[in-house]
N, CA, C and O atoms as a DFTB+ gen file, in Angstrom:
436 C
 N C O
     1  1      21.357       3.992       8.407
     2  2      20.665       5.115       8.980
     3  2      20.045       4.840      10.337
     4  3      19.741       5.770      11.083
     5  1      19.854       3.566      10.663
     6  2      19.345       3.202      11.975
     7  2      17.969       3.750      12.286
     8  3      17.147       3.951      11.392
     9  1      17.727       3.990      13.573
    10  2      16.416       4.433      14.048
    11  2      16.019       5.784      13.459
    12  3      14.843       6.002      13.169
    13  1      16.970       6.688      13.279
    14  2      16.646       8.010      12.728
    15  2      16.086       7.880      11.315
    16  3      15.145       8.589      10.959
    17  1      16.650       6.988      10.508
    18  2      16.155       6.774       9.154
    19  2      14.751       6.175       9.191
    20  3      13.879       6.577       8.421
    21  1      14.536       5.220      10.083
    22  2      13.222       4.586      10.196
    23  2      12.150       5.607      10.582
    24  3      11.052       5.588      10.026
    25  1      12.453       6.478      11.510
    26  2      11.503       7.516      11.924
    27  2      11.222       8.451      10.754
    28  3      10.066       8.790      10.500
    29  1      12.256       8.870      10.042
    30  2      12.081       9.777       8.906
    31  2      11.303       9.104       7.782
    32  3      10.497       9.755       7.117
    33  1      11.530       7.829       7.563
    34  2      10.877       7.099       6.476
    35  2       9.375       6.974       6.702
    36  3       8.608       6.895       5.742
    37  1       8.953       6.957       7.949
    38  2       7.533       6.804       8.265
    39  2       6.844       8.118       8.612
    40  3       5.677       8.123       9.004
    41  1       7.557       9.232       8.471
    42  2       6.965      10.542       8.759
    43  2       6.214      11.037       7.525
    44  3       6.782      11.122       6.437
    45  1       4.941      11.360       7.702
    46  2       4.139      11.843       6.584
    47  2       4.682      13.155       6.048
    48  3       5.194      13.989       6.794
    49  1       4.559      13.317       4.749
    50  2       5.019      14.531       4.095
    51  2       4.005      15.653       4.192
    52  3       2.885      15.467       4.666
    53  1       4.422      16.818       3.732
    54  2       3.542      17.989       3.693
    55  2       3.717      18.666       2.349
    56  3       4.811      18.687       1.784
    57  1       2.623      19.219       1.844
    58  2       2.674      20.005       0.618
    59  2       3.265      21.379       0.924
    60  3       3.410      21.751       2.088
    61  1       3.597      22.112      -0.096
    62  2       4.144      23.453       0.124
    63  2       3.179      24.330       0.911
    64  3       3.596      25.223       1.648
    65  1       1.887      24.068       0.747
    66  2       0.878      24.836       1.477
    67  2       0.870      24.493       2.962
    68  3       0.235      25.189       3.754
    69  1       1.576      23.419       3.350
    70  2       1.586      22.976       4.730
    71  2       0.584      21.873       5.013
    72  3       0.587      21.294       6.100
    73  1      -0.287      21.571       4.029
    74  2      -1.278      20.514       4.218
    75  2      -0.580      19.160       4.257
    76  3       0.210      18.849       3.365
    77  1      -0.859      18.349       5.276
    78  2      -0.221      17.030       5.368
    79  2      -0.808      16.054       4.347
    80  3      -1.978      16.151       3.976
    81  1       0.016      15.125       3.909
    82  2      -0.411      14.062       3.003
    83  2      -0.089      12.728       3.653
    84  3       0.703      12.669       4.593
    85  1      -0.692      11.664       3.161
    86  2      -0.477      10.357       3.776
    87  2       0.681       9.587       3.147
    88  3       0.854       8.400       3.424
    89  1       1.475      10.246       2.305
    90  2       2.629       9.593       1.706
    91  2       3.868       9.989       2.490
    92  3       4.133      11.173       2.699
    93  1       4.615       8.999       2.917
    94  2       5.832       9.254       3.693
    95  2       7.038       8.974       2.800
    96  3       6.972       9.213       1.594
    97  1       8.110       8.485       3.349
    98  2       9.325       8.209       2.599
    99  2       9.229       6.930       1.785
   100  3       9.914       5.952       2.081
   101  1       8.386       6.931       0.765
   102  2       8.227       5.769      -0.092
   103  2       7.112       4.834       0.335
   104  3       6.962       3.759      -0.245
   105  1       6.334       5.209       1.323
   106  2       5.235       4.378       1.830
   107  2       4.028       5.252       2.128
   108  3       4.164       6.437       2.434
   109  1       2.853       4.657       2.037
   110  2       1.647       5.338       2.487
   111  2       1.473       5.018       3.963
   112  3       1.475       3.848       4.347
   113  1       1.325       6.036       4.791
   114  2       1.156       5.865       6.227
   115  2      -0.162       6.531       6.609
   116  3      -0.317       7.746       6.487
   117  1      -1.104       5.720       7.069
   118  2      -2.430       6.216       7.423
   119  2      -2.754       5.842       8.860
   120  3      -2.267       4.833       9.369
   121  1      -3.565       6.642       9.503
   122  2      -4.176       6.270      10.778
   123  2      -5.636       6.005      10.471
   124  3      -6.388       6.915      10.125
   125  1      -6.027       4.745      10.601
   126  2      -7.397       4.348      10.302
   127  2      -7.953       3.559      11.461
   128  3      -7.318       2.628      11.956
   129  1      -9.138       3.934      11.889
   130  2      -9.783       3.260      13.018
   131  2      -8.840       3.194      14.212
   132  3      -8.765       2.172      14.894
   133  1      -8.123       4.280      14.463
   134  2      -7.180       4.380      15.594
   135  2      -6.024       3.397      15.496
   136  3      -5.419       3.048      16.509
   137  1      -5.712       2.950      14.292
   138  2      -4.566       2.057      14.106
   139  2      -3.737       2.539      12.927
   140  3      -4.267       2.984      11.909
   141  1      -2.441       2.440      13.089
   142  2      -1.524       2.845      12.034
   143  2      -1.455       1.759      10.976
   144  3      -1.342       0.576      11.298
   145  1      -1.524       2.164       9.703
   146  2      -1.444       1.233       8.578
   147  2      -0.402       1.776       7.608
   148  3      -0.487       2.923       7.171
   149  1       0.577       0.946       7.277
   150  2       1.635       1.315       6.345
   151  2       1.484       0.404       5.137
   152  3       1.406      -0.816       5.287
   153  1       1.442       0.982       3.941
   154  2       1.210       0.153       2.761
   155  2       1.835       0.756       1.515
   156  3       2.181       1.936       1.466
   157  1       1.963      -0.098       0.518
   158  2       2.380       0.345      -0.810
   159  2       2.123      -0.773      -1.795
   160  3       2.311      -1.952      -1.495
   161  1       1.694      -0.380      -2.965
   162  2       1.492      -1.350      -4.042
   163  2       2.527      -1.083      -5.124
   164  3       3.168      -0.032      -5.148
   165  1       2.676      -2.035      -6.002
   166  2       3.607      -1.853      -7.098
   167  2       3.217      -2.720      -8.266
   168  3       2.535      -3.732      -8.103
   169  1       3.648      -2.326      -9.440
   170  2       3.358      -3.129     -10.609
   171  2       4.346      -2.858     -11.724
   172  3       4.881      -1.759     -11.878
   173  1       4.555      -3.879     -12.472
   174  2       5.305      -3.846     -13.718
   175  2       4.500      -4.749     -14.625
   176  3       3.866      -5.685     -14.137
   177  1       4.499      -4.515     -15.897
   178  2       3.690      -5.320     -16.800
   179  2       3.869      -6.805     -16.483
   180  3       4.977      -7.336     -16.548
   181  1       2.772      -7.458     -16.144
   182  2       2.791      -8.878     -15.826
   183  2       3.051      -9.214     -14.367
   184  3       2.937     -10.378     -13.984
   185  1       3.395      -8.245     -13.549
   186  2       3.667      -8.485     -12.128
   187  2       3.003      -7.409     -11.292
   188  3       2.997      -6.234     -11.658
   189  1       2.440      -7.827     -10.155
   190  2       1.779      -6.896      -9.244
   191  2       2.112      -7.281      -7.815
   192  3       2.377      -8.446      -7.522
   193  1       2.098      -6.302      -6.934
   194  2       2.412      -6.583      -5.528
   195  2       1.681      -5.605      -4.622
   196  3       1.326      -4.500      -5.032
   197  1       1.461      -6.030      -3.384
   198  2       0.882      -5.173      -2.356
   199  2       1.486      -5.570      -1.027
   200  3       1.477      -6.747      -0.666
   201  1       2.008      -4.604      -0.298
   202  2       2.541      -4.829       1.043
   203  2       1.732      -3.984       2.022
   204  3       1.461      -2.809       1.775
   205  1       1.352      -4.603       3.133
   206  2       0.589      -3.918       4.167
   207  2       1.200      -4.272       5.515
   208  3       1.453      -5.442       5.801
   209  1       1.432      -3.268       6.333
   210  2       1.932      -3.482       7.694
   211  2       0.981      -2.842       8.684
   212  3       0.500      -1.729       8.473
   213  1       0.714      -3.557       9.765
   214  2      -0.019      -3.034      10.912
   215  2       0.992      -3.014      12.053
   216  3       1.023      -3.944      12.860
   217  1       1.827      -1.963      12.137
   218  2       2.928      -1.946      13.109
   219  2       2.497      -2.149      14.553
   220  3       3.207      -2.801      15.318
   221  1       1.359      -1.609      14.938
   222  2       0.923      -1.729      16.327
   223  2       0.544      -3.165      16.682
   224  3       0.637      -3.562      17.843
   225  1       0.121      -3.935      15.699
   226  2      -0.281      -5.323      15.915
   227  2       0.816      -6.318      15.572
   228  3       0.705      -7.502      15.890
   229  1       1.882      -5.841      14.919
   230  2       2.961      -6.738      14.515
   231  2       2.590      -7.637      13.346
   232  3       3.163      -8.715      13.191
   233  1       1.643      -7.209      12.524
   234  2       1.199      -8.007      11.382
   235  2       1.685      -7.366      10.094
   236  3       1.575      -6.154       9.911
   237  1       2.223      -8.191       9.204
   238  2       2.636      -7.748       7.884
   239  2       2.115      -8.709       6.841
   240  3       2.137      -9.923       7.042
   241  1       1.646      -8.176       5.729
   242  2       1.110      -8.998       4.645
   243  2       1.759      -8.546       3.349
   244  3       1.814      -7.354       3.049
   245  1       2.248      -9.511       2.587
   246  2       2.831      -9.219       1.287
   247  2       2.213     -10.166       0.269
   248  3       2.236     -11.384       0.446
   249  1       1.665      -9.602      -0.792
   250  2       1.059     -10.396      -1.857
   251  2       1.777     -10.046      -3.152
   252  3       1.857      -8.878      -3.534
   253  1       2.294     -11.063      -3.820
   254  2       2.972     -10.867      -5.099
   255  2       2.331     -11.784      -6.132
   256  3       2.109     -12.965      -5.865
   257  1       2.038     -11.251      -7.296
   258  2       1.388     -12.008      -8.361
   259  2       2.187     -11.840      -9.649
   260  3       2.677     -10.751      -9.950
   261  1       2.312     -12.914     -10.396
   262  2       2.995     -12.799     -11.688
   263  2       1.990     -12.880     -12.828
   264  3       2.289     -13.398     -13.904
   265  1       0.804     -12.362     -12.575
   266  2      -0.239     -12.240     -13.589
   267  2      -0.772     -10.822     -13.531
   268  3      -0.765     -10.194     -12.472
   269  1      -1.234     -10.314     -14.666
   270  2      -1.756      -8.948     -14.656
   271  2      -3.276      -8.895     -14.542
   272  3      -3.864      -7.819     -14.649
   273  1      -3.920     -10.040     -14.326
   274  2      -5.371     -10.041     -14.184
   275  2      -5.808     -10.341     -12.750
   276  3      -6.962     -10.701     -12.516
   277  1      -4.900     -10.197     -11.799
   278  2      -5.188     -10.428     -10.389
   279  2      -4.942      -9.118      -9.644
   280  3      -3.989      -8.395      -9.934
   281  1      -5.807      -8.827      -8.687
   282  2      -5.675      -7.606      -7.885
   283  2      -5.090      -7.963      -6.522
   284  3      -5.843      -8.356      -5.631
   285  1      -3.767      -7.841      -6.323
   286  2      -3.163      -8.211      -5.040
   287  2      -3.656      -7.361      -3.877
   288  3      -3.670      -7.829      -2.739
   289  1      -4.059      -6.128      -4.140
   290  2      -4.560      -5.278      -3.048
   291  2      -5.830      -5.874      -2.448
   292  3      -5.997      -5.881      -1.229
   293  1      -6.713      -6.367      -3.290
   294  2      -7.944      -6.973      -2.799
   295  2      -7.639      -8.253      -2.031
   296  3      -8.264      -8.523      -1.006
   297  1      -6.692      -9.038      -2.514
   298  2      -6.309     -10.262      -1.804
   299  2      -5.670      -9.933      -0.462
   300  3      -5.931     -10.613       0.531
   301  1      -4.841      -8.902      -0.422
   302  2      -4.217      -8.498       0.846
   303  2      -5.281      -8.055       1.843
   304  3      -5.178      -8.348       3.034
   305  1      -6.306      -7.347       1.359
   306  2      -7.392      -6.917       2.245
   307  2      -8.106      -8.121       2.847
   308  3      -8.413      -8.131       4.040
   309  1      -8.370      -9.130       2.031
   310  2      -9.056     -10.330       2.527
   311  2      -8.182     -11.097       3.522
   312  3      -8.686     -11.614       4.519
   313  1      -6.899     -11.172       3.260
   314  2      -5.979     -11.837       4.195
   315  2      -5.940     -11.072       5.510
   316  3      -5.957     -11.674       6.583
   317  1      -5.887      -9.745       5.428
   318  2      -5.863      -8.925       6.640
   319  2      -7.082      -9.213       7.507
   320  3      -6.971      -9.310       8.729
   321  1      -8.231      -9.348       6.884
   322  2      -9.450      -9.609       7.650
   323  2      -9.452     -11.019       8.234
   324  3     -10.074     -11.252       9.270
   325  1      -8.771     -11.959       7.588
   326  2      -8.674     -13.315       8.135
   327  2      -7.796     -13.356       9.381
   328  3      -8.149     -13.991      10.375
   329  1      -6.653     -12.679       9.324
   330  2      -5.707     -12.743      10.445
   331  2      -5.990     -11.706      11.524
   332  3      -5.532     -11.835      12.660
   333  1      -6.740     -10.688      11.161
   334  2      -7.052      -9.619      12.120
   335  2      -8.468      -9.123      11.848
   336  3      -8.641      -8.089      11.202
   337  1      -9.490      -9.843      12.329
   338  2     -10.870      -9.414      12.089
   339  2     -11.063      -7.950      12.479
   340  3     -10.633      -7.511      13.545
   341  1     -11.717      -7.213      11.594
   342  2     -11.939      -5.794      11.838
   343  2     -10.763      -4.922      11.470
   344  3     -10.759      -3.725      11.760
   345  1      -9.756      -5.512      10.827
   346  2      -8.567      -4.734      10.436
   347  2      -8.988      -3.571       9.553
   348  3      -9.817      -3.739       8.659
   349  1      -8.428      -2.401       9.794
   350  2      -8.757      -1.269       8.928
   351  2      -8.167      -1.470       7.534
   352  3      -7.074      -2.013       7.372
   353  1      -8.911      -1.022       6.549
   354  2      -8.418      -1.096       5.177
   355  2      -7.367      -0.036       4.960
   356  3      -7.582       1.130       5.292
   357  1      -6.221      -0.428       4.400
   358  2      -5.307       0.612       3.932
   359  2      -5.922       1.255       2.702
   360  3      -7.004       0.855       2.274
   361  1      -5.279       2.205       2.151
   362  2      -5.824       2.891       0.979
   363  2      -5.619       2.022      -0.257
   364  3      -4.805       2.334      -1.126
   365  1      -6.369       0.930      -0.318
   366  2      -6.221       0.002      -1.425
   367  2      -6.602       0.608      -2.756
   368  3      -6.236       0.078      -3.805
   369  1      -7.328       1.702      -2.732
   370  2      -7.733       2.324      -3.984
   371  2      -6.529       2.863      -4.751
   372  3      -6.669       3.269      -5.905
   373  1      -5.355       2.874      -4.136
   374  2      -4.165       3.345      -4.836
   375  2      -3.633       2.301      -5.808
   376  3      -2.886       2.638      -6.726
   377  1      -4.004       1.052      -5.623
   378  2      -3.542      -0.001      -6.532
   379  2      -4.301       0.123      -7.847
   380  3      -5.496       0.415      -7.858
   381  1      -3.609      -0.099      -8.941
   382  2      -4.242      -0.008     -10.252
   383  2      -4.901      -1.338     -10.569
   384  3      -4.273      -2.391     -10.455
   385  1      -6.173      -1.292     -10.968
   386  2      -6.891      -2.521     -11.255
   387  2      -6.456      -3.078     -12.624
   388  3      -5.894      -2.343     -13.436
   389  1      -6.712      -4.366     -12.882
   390  2      -6.262      -5.005     -14.125
   391  2      -6.725      -4.301     -15.389
   392  3      -5.949      -4.186     -16.338
   393  1      -7.974      -3.823     -15.435
   394  2      -8.469      -3.138     -16.630
   395  2      -7.677      -1.863     -16.891
   396  3      -7.354      -1.549     -18.036
   397  1      -7.366      -1.130     -15.825
   398  2      -6.583       0.094     -15.977
   399  2      -5.170      -0.226     -16.445
   400  3      -4.610       0.509     -17.259
   401  1      -4.585      -1.312     -15.945
   402  2      -3.239      -1.713     -16.355
   403  2      -3.213      -2.030     -17.846
   404  3      -2.278      -1.652     -18.552
   405  1      -4.240      -2.723     -18.319
   406  2      -4.298      -3.038     -19.763
   407  2      -4.387      -1.759     -20.577
   408  3      -3.757      -1.641     -21.628
   409  1      -5.181      -0.785     -20.087
   410  2      -5.294       0.482     -20.799
   411  2      -3.945       1.198     -20.819
   412  3      -3.537       1.734     -21.850
   413  1      -3.250       1.204     -19.673
   414  2      -1.942       1.856     -19.605
   415  2      -0.916       1.148     -20.459
   416  3      -0.026       1.788     -21.020
   417  1      -1.028      -0.184     -20.568
   418  2      -0.093      -0.944     -21.383
   419  2      -0.158      -0.610     -22.850
   420  3       0.795      -0.865     -23.586
   421  1      -1.283      -0.035     -23.296
   422  2      -1.441       0.319     -24.709
   423  2      -0.837       1.671     -25.034
   424  3      -0.631       1.995     -26.204
   425  1      -0.548       2.468     -24.003
   426  2       0.040       3.791     -24.235
   427  2       1.415       3.615     -24.865
   428  3       2.272       2.924     -24.314
   429  1       1.617       4.226     -25.994
   430  2       2.909       4.159     -26.674
   431  2       3.089       2.936     -27.551
   432  3       4.114       2.815     -28.221
   433  1       2.114       2.015     -27.569
   434  2       2.214       0.848     -28.452
   435  2       2.052       1.268     -29.890
   436  3       2.106       0.428     -30.789
């Protein structure tokens, strides 16, 4: 898809009402503190991940954990602040915390 796909993938979506949302083509794209932040978290029972990109600064952070009692989003935030003091927080609240994961793991058991 080349450049056209990349542009489309990072374009924020809109609801039917026309209200814009911060979710793009599979990624959260936010403008925070005048800087673009692209992020997404993921999890499967026993595995968690968080990816954060600061495209304007050329910084990318990826945290992967093979434990369900670690919050990779929080670790990614701390790493971001180490490599880029004052880095804006992505919407880390989208990551599910370990207690919530345990609760979800019981659904259907």
